[in-house]
KEDO-53626 format. One record per residue: x, y, z of N, C-alpha, C in turn. Coordinates in steps of 0.02 Angstrom, whole numbers, padded with zeros to 5 digits, always signed. Layout:
REM residues N
<atom n_px="X" n_py="Y" n_pz="Z" ca_px="X" ca_py="Y" ca_pz="Z" c_px="X" c_py="Y" c_pz="Z"/>
...
***
This chain:
REM residues 87
<atom n_px="+03389" n_py="+00068" n_pz="-00333" ca_px="+03362" ca_py="+00088" ca_pz="-00419" c_px="+03264" c_py="+00004" c_pz="-00428"/>
<atom n_px="+03251" n_py="-00023" n_pz="-00373" ca_px="+03214" ca_py="-00094" ca_pz="-00352" c_px="+03177" c_py="-00056" c_pz="-00305"/>
<atom n_px="+03208" n_py="-00038" n_pz="-00264" ca_px="+03164" ca_py="+00004" ca_pz="-00217" c_px="+03112" c_py="+00049" c_pz="-00243"/>
<atom n_px="+03164" n_py="+00108" n_pz="-00291" ca_px="+03123" ca_py="+00173" ca_pz="-00304" c_px="+03070" c_py="+00154" c_pz="-00348"/>
<atom n_px="+03059" n_py="+00110" n_pz="-00403" ca_px="+03027" ca_py="+00075" ca_pz="-00444" c_px="+02961" c_py="+00032" c_pz="-00380"/>
<atom n_px="+02993" n_py="+00012" n_pz="-00333" ca_px="+02924" ca_py="-00027" ca_pz="-00278" c_px="+02891" c_py="+00024" c_pz="-00271"/>
<atom n_px="+02924" n_py="+00092" n_pz="-00260" ca_px="+02902" ca_py="+00141" ca_pz="-00211" c_px="+02866" c_py="+00205" c_pz="-00252"/>
<atom n_px="+02884" n_py="+00189" n_pz="-00316" ca_px="+02847" ca_py="+00219" ca_pz="-00382" c_px="+02766" c_py="+00188" c_pz="-00396"/>
<atom n_px="+02773" n_py="+00116" n_pz="-00371" ca_px="+02716" ca_py="+00079" ca_pz="-00372" c_px="+02651" c_py="+00083" c_pz="-00323"/>
<atom n_px="+02700" n_py="+00072" n_pz="-00252" ca_px="+02655" ca_py="+00062" ca_pz="-00210" c_px="+02612" c_py="+00168" c_pz="-00206"/>
<atom n_px="+02640" n_py="+00237" n_pz="-00221" ca_px="+02623" ca_py="+00283" ca_pz="-00245" c_px="+02550" c_py="+00280" c_pz="-00289"/>
<atom n_px="+02572" n_py="+00244" n_pz="-00347" ca_px="+02501" ca_py="+00225" ca_pz="-00398" c_px="+02459" c_py="+00185" c_pz="-00387"/>
<atom n_px="+02468" n_py="+00117" n_pz="-00329" ca_px="+02413" ca_py="+00096" ca_pz="-00317" c_px="+02403" c_py="+00131" c_pz="-00221"/>
<atom n_px="+02423" n_py="+00201" n_pz="-00215" ca_px="+02393" ca_py="+00238" ca_pz="-00171" c_px="+02330" c_py="+00248" c_pz="-00204"/>
<atom n_px="+02380" n_py="+00281" n_pz="-00264" ca_px="+02354" ca_py="+00344" ca_pz="-00294" c_px="+02282" c_py="+00300" c_pz="-00315"/>
<atom n_px="+02278" n_py="+00254" n_pz="-00350" ca_px="+02233" ca_py="+00202" ca_pz="-00373" c_px="+02151" c_py="+00204" c_pz="-00326"/>
<atom n_px="+02182" n_py="+00161" n_pz="-00263" ca_px="+02135" ca_py="+00168" ca_pz="-00196" c_px="+02087" c_py="+00212" c_pz="-00204"/>
<atom n_px="+02127" n_py="+00267" n_pz="-00197" ca_px="+02126" ca_py="+00331" ca_pz="-00166" c_px="+02016" c_py="+00340" c_pz="-00229"/>
<atom n_px="+02047" n_py="+00322" n_pz="-00308" ca_px="+02016" ca_py="+00343" ca_pz="-00358" c_px="+01937" c_py="+00314" c_pz="-00358"/>
<atom n_px="+01983" n_py="+00239" n_pz="-00350" ca_px="+01907" ca_py="+00192" ca_pz="-00334" c_px="+01866" c_py="+00196" c_pz="-00277"/>
<atom n_px="+01893" n_py="+00211" n_pz="-00206" ca_px="+01858" ca_py="+00242" ca_pz="-00170" c_px="+01820" c_py="+00308" c_pz="-00176"/>
<atom n_px="+01821" n_py="+00330" n_pz="-00191" ca_px="+01802" ca_py="+00431" ca_pz="-00225" c_px="+01754" c_py="+00387" c_pz="-00277"/>
<atom n_px="+01777" n_py="+00379" n_pz="-00328" ca_px="+01701" ca_py="+00296" ca_pz="-00369" c_px="+01665" c_py="+00278" c_pz="-00326"/>
<atom n_px="+01698" n_py="+00254" n_pz="-00289" ca_px="+01627" ca_py="+00214" ca_pz="-00235" c_px="+01605" c_py="+00243" c_pz="-00220"/>
<atom n_px="+01608" n_py="+00312" n_pz="-00188" ca_px="+01589" ca_py="+00323" ca_pz="-00146" c_px="+01526" c_py="+00401" c_pz="-00208"/>
<atom n_px="+01583" n_py="+00421" n_pz="-00254" ca_px="+01487" ca_py="+00463" ca_pz="-00284" c_px="+01432" c_py="+00407" c_pz="-00320"/>
<atom n_px="+01481" n_py="+00358" n_pz="-00337" ca_px="+01428" ca_py="+00291" ca_pz="-00349" c_px="+01321" c_py="+00291" c_pz="-00310"/>
<atom n_px="+01370" n_py="+00285" n_pz="-00239" ca_px="+01337" ca_py="+00294" ca_pz="-00182" c_px="+01276" c_py="+00340" c_pz="-00200"/>
<atom n_px="+01308" n_py="+00381" n_pz="-00189" ca_px="+01300" ca_py="+00455" ca_pz="-00182" c_px="+01234" c_py="+00461" c_pz="-00261"/>
<atom n_px="+01251" n_py="+00446" n_pz="-00283" ca_px="+01194" ca_py="+00439" ca_pz="-00366" c_px="+01147" c_py="+00371" c_pz="-00321"/>
<atom n_px="+01161" n_py="+00332" n_pz="-00330" ca_px="+01141" ca_py="+00250" ca_pz="-00297" c_px="+01066" c_py="+00318" c_pz="-00222"/>
<atom n_px="+01083" n_py="+00321" n_pz="-00187" ca_px="+01052" ca_py="+00359" ca_pz="-00133" c_px="+00977" c_py="+00429" c_pz="-00161"/>
<atom n_px="+01028" n_py="+00440" n_pz="-00230" ca_px="+00977" ca_py="+00491" ca_pz="-00243" c_px="+00926" c_py="+00480" c_pz="-00281"/>
<atom n_px="+00964" n_py="+00414" n_pz="-00285" ca_px="+00885" ca_py="+00400" ca_pz="-00375" c_px="+00842" c_py="+00378" c_pz="-00346"/>
<atom n_px="+00862" n_py="+00324" n_pz="-00290" ca_px="+00819" ca_py="+00273" ca_pz="-00213" c_px="+00788" c_py="+00329" c_pz="-00188"/>
<atom n_px="+00809" n_py="+00398" n_pz="-00172" ca_px="+00726" ca_py="+00448" ca_pz="-00148" c_px="+00696" c_py="+00467" c_pz="-00216"/>
<atom n_px="+00723" n_py="+00490" n_pz="-00251" ca_px="+00687" ca_py="+00530" ca_pz="-00296" c_px="+00643" c_py="+00466" c_pz="-00330"/>
<atom n_px="+00642" n_py="+00393" n_pz="-00334" ca_px="+00617" ca_py="+00374" ca_pz="-00354" c_px="+00529" c_py="+00358" c_pz="-00308"/>
<atom n_px="+00576" n_py="+00323" n_pz="-00232" ca_px="+00508" ca_py="+00316" ca_pz="-00200" c_px="+00445" c_py="+00377" c_pz="-00165"/>
<atom n_px="+00504" n_py="+00467" n_pz="-00195" ca_px="+00497" ca_py="+00493" ca_pz="-00168" c_px="+00374" c_py="+00510" c_pz="-00205"/>
<atom n_px="+00428" n_py="+00490" n_pz="-00288" ca_px="+00370" ca_py="+00482" ca_pz="-00334" c_px="+00328" c_py="+00401" c_pz="-00328"/>
<atom n_px="+00336" n_py="+00362" n_pz="-00285" ca_px="+00292" ca_py="+00349" ca_pz="-00268" c_px="+00269" c_py="+00324" c_pz="-00223"/>
<atom n_px="+00265" n_py="+00372" n_pz="-00193" ca_px="+00255" ca_py="+00387" ca_pz="-00111" c_px="+00186" c_py="+00431" c_pz="-00144"/>
<atom n_px="+00208" n_py="+00505" n_pz="-00186" ca_px="+00171" ca_py="+00530" ca_pz="-00208" c_px="+00110" c_py="+00475" c_pz="-00260"/>
<atom n_px="+00109" n_py="+00448" n_pz="-00306" ca_px="+00096" ca_py="+00399" ca_pz="-00338" c_px="+00031" c_py="+00362" c_pz="-00280"/>
<atom n_px="+00038" n_py="+00339" n_pz="-00217" ca_px="+00019" ca_py="+00310" ca_pz="-00174" c_px="-00024" c_py="+00373" c_pz="-00152"/>
<atom n_px="-00029" n_py="+00418" n_pz="-00138" ca_px="-00066" ca_py="+00473" ca_pz="-00118" c_px="-00128" c_py="+00490" c_pz="-00129"/>
<atom n_px="-00096" n_py="+00514" n_pz="-00185" ca_px="-00142" ca_py="+00513" ca_pz="-00257" c_px="-00188" c_py="+00475" c_pz="-00274"/>
<atom n_px="-00176" n_py="+00395" n_pz="-00278" ca_px="-00218" ca_py="+00344" ca_pz="-00279" c_px="-00240" c_py="+00361" c_pz="-00194"/>
<atom n_px="-00241" n_py="+00362" n_pz="-00127" ca_px="-00283" ca_py="+00334" ca_pz="-00084" c_px="-00313" c_py="+00384" c_pz="-00082"/>
<atom n_px="-00308" n_py="+00440" n_pz="-00099" ca_px="-00333" ca_py="+00506" ca_pz="-00077" c_px="-00412" c_py="+00495" c_pz="-00150"/>
<atom n_px="-00413" n_py="+00484" n_pz="-00224" ca_px="-00456" ca_py="+00482" ca_pz="-00268" c_px="-00497" c_py="+00398" c_pz="-00242"/>
<atom n_px="-00468" n_py="+00338" n_pz="-00221" ca_px="-00506" ca_py="+00302" ca_pz="-00181" c_px="-00539" c_py="+00305" c_pz="-00175"/>
<atom n_px="-00510" n_py="+00340" n_pz="-00091" ca_px="-00581" ca_py="+00401" ca_pz="-00051" c_px="-00651" c_py="+00402" c_pz="-00061"/>
<atom n_px="-00613" n_py="+00476" n_pz="-00104" ca_px="-00659" ca_py="+00503" ca_pz="-00155" c_px="-00705" c_py="+00461" c_pz="-00205"/>
<atom n_px="-00695" n_py="+00410" n_pz="-00219" ca_px="-00727" ca_py="+00398" ca_pz="-00236" c_px="-00770" c_py="+00316" c_pz="-00218"/>
<atom n_px="-00746" n_py="+00295" n_pz="-00136" ca_px="-00799" ca_py="+00266" ca_pz="-00109" c_px="-00859" c_py="+00301" c_pz="-00088"/>
<atom n_px="-00829" n_py="+00358" n_pz="-00061" ca_px="-00877" ca_py="+00414" ca_pz="-00006" c_px="-00945" c_py="+00428" c_pz="-00091"/>
<atom n_px="-00912" n_py="+00448" n_pz="-00141" ca_px="-00991" ca_py="+00442" ca_pz="-00177" c_px="-01009" c_py="+00365" c_pz="-00220"/>
<atom n_px="-00992" n_py="+00328" n_pz="-00181" ca_px="-01012" ca_py="+00261" ca_pz="-00168" c_px="-01061" c_py="+00250" c_pz="-00133"/>
<atom n_px="-01048" n_py="+00266" n_pz="-00089" ca_px="-01095" ca_py="+00264" ca_pz="-00024" c_px="-01168" c_py="+00331" c_pz="-00022"/>
<atom n_px="-01137" n_py="+00398" n_pz="-00044" ca_px="-01178" ca_py="+00420" ca_pz="-00065" c_px="-01213" c_py="+00398" c_pz="-00103"/>
<atom n_px="-01218" n_py="+00398" n_pz="-00153" ca_px="-01268" ca_py="+00345" ca_pz="-00216" c_px="-01299" c_py="+00301" c_pz="-00182"/>
<atom n_px="-01253" n_py="+00228" n_pz="-00155" ca_px="-01321" ca_py="+00193" ca_pz="-00112" c_px="-01382" c_py="+00205" c_pz="-00073"/>
<atom n_px="-01356" n_py="+00277" n_pz="-00044" ca_px="-01388" ca_py="+00310" ca_pz="+00016" c_px="-01460" c_py="+00336" c_pz="-00022"/>
<atom n_px="-01442" n_py="+00360" n_pz="-00058" ca_px="-01460" ca_py="+00398" ca_pz="-00126" c_px="-01531" c_py="+00338" c_pz="-00128"/>
<atom n_px="-01516" n_py="+00307" n_pz="-00180" ca_px="-01518" ca_py="+00260" ca_pz="-00214" c_px="-01561" c_py="+00196" c_pz="-00138"/>
<atom n_px="-01543" n_py="+00207" n_pz="-00100" ca_px="-01598" ca_py="+00168" ca_pz="-00029" c_px="-01669" c_py="+00206" c_pz="-00015"/>
<atom n_px="-01658" n_py="+00283" n_pz="-00020" ca_px="-01701" ca_py="+00326" ca_pz="+00019" c_px="-01750" c_py="+00329" c_pz="-00052"/>
<atom n_px="-01736" n_py="+00303" n_pz="-00127" ca_px="-01791" ca_py="+00333" ca_pz="-00163" c_px="-01798" c_py="+00220" c_pz="-00194"/>
<atom n_px="-01813" n_py="+00178" n_pz="-00130" ca_px="-01839" ca_py="+00151" ca_pz="-00183" c_px="-01790" c_py="+00053" c_pz="-00189"/>
<atom n_px="-01724" n_py="+00082" n_pz="-00221" ca_px="-01690" ca_py="+00076" ca_pz="-00280" c_px="-01648" c_py="+00039" c_pz="-00238"/>
<atom n_px="-01631" n_py="-00056" n_pz="-00260" ca_px="-01599" ca_py="-00069" ca_pz="-00204" c_px="-01529" c_py="-00056" c_pz="-00222"/>
<atom n_px="-01495" n_py="-00042" n_pz="-00182" ca_px="-01413" ca_py="-00068" ca_pz="-00177" c_px="-01381" c_py="-00105" c_pz="-00160"/>
<atom n_px="-01331" n_py="-00131" n_pz="-00217" ca_px="-01316" ca_py="-00165" ca_pz="-00231" c_px="-01224" c_py="-00173" c_pz="-00212"/>
<atom n_px="-01208" n_py="-00145" n_pz="-00151" ca_px="-01124" ca_py="-00099" ca_pz="-00165" c_px="-01124" c_py="-00172" c_pz="-00066"/>
<atom n_px="-01074" n_py="-00230" n_pz="-00103" ca_px="-01050" ca_py="-00257" ca_pz="-00046" c_px="-01068" c_py="-00187" c_pz="+00043"/>
<atom n_px="-01065" n_py="-00226" n_pz="+00061" ca_px="-01068" ca_py="-00202" ca_pz="+00144" c_px="-01102" c_py="-00141" c_pz="+00157"/>
<atom n_px="-01140" n_py="-00129" n_pz="+00117" ca_px="-01180" ca_py="-00043" ca_pz="+00103" c_px="-01207" c_py="-00070" c_pz="+00183"/>
<atom n_px="-01234" n_py="-00028" n_pz="+00225" ca_px="-01271" ca_py="-00024" ca_pz="+00267" c_px="-01331" c_py="+00019" c_pz="+00253"/>
<atom n_px="-01335" n_py="+00030" n_pz="+00187" ca_px="-01417" ca_py="+00056" ca_pz="+00197" c_px="-01475" c_py="+00025" c_pz="+00174"/>
<atom n_px="-01544" n_py="+00001" n_pz="+00212" ca_px="-01561" ca_py="-00041" ca_pz="+00227" c_px="-01644" c_py="-00015" c_pz="+00174"/>
<atom n_px="-01651" n_py="-00072" n_pz="+00168" ca_px="-01733" ca_py="-00048" ca_pz="+00105" c_px="-01772" c_py="+00009" c_pz="+00130"/>
<atom n_px="-01782" n_py="+00033" n_pz="+00181" ca_px="-01849" ca_py="+00079" ca_pz="+00208" c_px="-01773" c_py="+00140" c_pz="+00207"/>
<atom n_px="-01755" n_py="+00147" n_pz="+00163" ca_px="-01688" ca_py="+00209" ca_pz="+00181" c_px="-01650" c_py="+00239" c_pz="+00221"/>
<atom n_px="-01663" n_py="+00179" n_pz="+00305" ca_px="-01612" ca_py="+00211" ca_pz="+00378" c_px="-01534" c_py="+00169" c_pz="+00363"/>
<atom n_px="-01498" n_py="+00191" n_pz="+00391" ca_px="-01442" ca_py="+00179" ca_pz="+00392" c_px="-01422" c_py="+00146" c_pz="+00448"/>
***
């Protein structure tokens, strides 16, 4: 009788271990999927920010070059435009 009970408890224990392992795997899958989705959005945002920053920088350089050609002093730090309008 005790042997039967012991076997029953072992089977229950194994079933619970299997359920636990399945839950762990499902949690890992969901977590990984969430991280991948989250990083994808971060990289998309960074790419858009970089694109916009580059556009703005190019616009500022164009403005600076045009300002130098028109005799307006350029205030962009590091600008290559000189007073005579040459780059």
